[in-house]
C-alpha positions in Angstrom: -87.1 -18.8 28.9 -90.0 -21.2 28.5 -91.2 -20.3 32.0 -91.1 -16.6 31.2 -93.0 -17.2 27.9 -95.6 -19.2 29.9 -96.0 -16.3 32.4 -96.4 -13.8 29.6 -99.1 -15.9 28.1 -100.9 -16.4 31.4 -100.8 -12.7 32.3 -102.0 -11.8 28.8 -104.9 -14.3 29.1 -105.8 -12.9 32.6 -105.9 -9.4 31.1 -108.2 -10.6 28.2 -110.5 -12.3 30.7 -110.6 -9.1 32.9 -111.4 -7.0 29.8 -114.2 -9.4 28.8 -115.7 -9.4 32.3 -115.5 -5.6 32.5 -117.6 -5.4 29.3 -120.3 -7.6 30.8 -120.2 -6.1 34.3 -123.5 -5.2 36.0 -122.4 -2.1 37.9 -120.1 0.9 37.3 -118.1 -0.1 40.4 -117.6 -3.7 39.1 -116.6 -2.3 35.7 -114.0 0.1 37.2 -112.5 -2.7 39.4 -112.3 -5.1 36.4 -110.9 -2.4 34.1 -108.2 -1.6 36.7 -107.4 -5.3 37.1 -107.1 -5.7 33.3 -104.8 -2.7 33.1 -102.6 -4.3 35.8 -102.4 -7.6 33.9 -101.7 -5.7 30.7 -98.8 -3.8 32.3 -97.4 -7.0 33.8 -97.6 -8.9 30.6 -96.0 -6.0 28.7 -93.2 -5.8 31.2 -92.6 -9.6 31.0 -92.9 -9.5 27.2 -90.0 -7.0 27.1 -88.0 -9.3 29.4 -88.7 -12.3 27.1 -87.6 -10.3 24.0 -84.4 -9.3 25.9 -83.7 -12.9 26.8 -84.2 -14.1 23.2 -81.9 -11.4 21.9 -79.3 -12.3 24.5 -79.5 -15.9 23.5 -79.3 -15.3 19.8 -77.7 -11.8 19.3 -77.2 -12.2 15.6 -80.7 -13.6 15.2 -81.7 -17.1 14.4 -83.4 -18.7 11.4 -86.4 -20.8 11.8 -85.4 -24.4 11.3 -87.5 -26.0 8.6 -87.6 -29.3 10.4 -89.6 -32.2 9.4 -88.5 -35.7 10.4 -89.2 -36.7 6.9 -89.2 -34.0 4.2 -90.1 -34.8 0.5 -88.0 -32.9 -2.0 -89.2 -31.7 -5.4 -86.8 -34.0 -7.2 -88.5 -37.2 -5.8 -85.9 -37.7 -3.1 -86.7 -37.7 0.6 -84.7 -36.2 3.5 -84.7 -38.1 6.7 -83.6 -35.9 9.7 -82.1 -37.9 12.5 -79.6 -37.5 15.3 -76.9 -39.8 16.5 -76.3 -41.0 20.1 -74.1 -37.9 20.8 -76.9 -35.6 19.7 -75.3 -34.6 16.4 -77.9 -33.9 13.7 -77.7 -35.9 10.5 -79.6 -35.7 7.2 -80.0 -38.9 5.2 -80.9 -38.5 1.6 -83.0 -41.3 0.2 -84.7 -42.0 -3.2 -88.4 -42.4 -3.1 -88.1 -46.2 -3.4 -85.6 -46.3 -0.6 -87.8 -44.1 1.7 -90.8 -46.5 1.1 -88.6 -49.5 1.9 -87.2 -47.9 5.1 -90.7 -46.9 6.1 -92.2 -50.3 5.5 -89.3 -52.0 7.5 -89.6 -49.6 10.4 -93.4 -50.1 10.5 -92.9 -53.9 10.5 -90.2 -53.8 13.1 -92.3 -51.6 15.3 -95.4 -53.9 15.0 -93.2 -56.9 15.8 -91.7 -55.2 18.8 -95.1 -54.2 20.1 -96.5 -57.7 19.6 -93.5 -59.2 21.5 -94.0 -56.9 24.4 -97.7 -58.0 24.6 -99.3 -55.0 23.0 -101.7 -56.2 20.4 -102.5 -54.0 17.5 -105.5 -56.0 16.3 -108.1 -53.8 17.9 -106.8 -50.7 16.1 -106.7 -52.3 12.6 -109.7 -52.6 10.3 -111.1 -56.0 9.8 -109.8 -57.7 6.6 -112.1 -60.3 5.0 -110.3 -63.6 4.5 -109.7 -64.5 0.9 -111.2 -67.7 -0.4 -108.7 -70.6 -0.3 -107.0 -71.6 -3.5 -108.5 -74.7 -5.1 -106.4 -77.8 -4.4 -107.5 -79.5 -7.6 -106.4 -77.1 -10.4 -106.8 -79.7 -13.1 -104.7 -79.8 -16.2 -106.8 -77.7 -18.5 -104.9 -74.9 -20.0 -105.7 -72.1 -20.9 -108.4 -71.5 -18.4 -111.9 -70.9 -19.6 -112.9 -67.4 -20.4 -115.2 -65.3 -18.3 -118.2 -65.9 -20.5 -117.9 -69.6 -20.3 -116.4 -70.1 -23.8 -113.8 -72.9 -24.2 -111.1 -70.7 -25.7 -110.1 -67.3 -27.0 -112.8 -65.4 -28.9 -113.0 -66.1 -32.6 -110.9 -63.9 -34.8 -112.8 -61.2 -36.5 -112.5 -61.0 -40.3 
């Protein structure tokens, strides 16, 4: 069926090209030749289009609904559907809360990064550079509470 769909598309494209070339032809003879060729491609794509429609109807005689598939689909109630399949090819839908979905996503990302790193594929080149944070001071002293931002030694004076 896919091969037939590809042929329909290829013949339709060939007809469109022949029509476009006929519009820009330099002579009447060239125009007539290209128009005839375009009509032949049109007839062939039309015939194969009918074959494709017949094949689709034979495959799904009662019609088929478009599967609204997304591997991860957010729901309006804040939950997330995770569409998966098991090793036997059976489709499963896992319902997660938003927090669970974030946790699963974070874990999968971490496991994927670790697996790639262990196989020798370094991700560093694809990540943005992160500026190193200054080190924590080793001598924190015993003064508490810390000084305020404006340099005062304590909390601001109470207002009357």
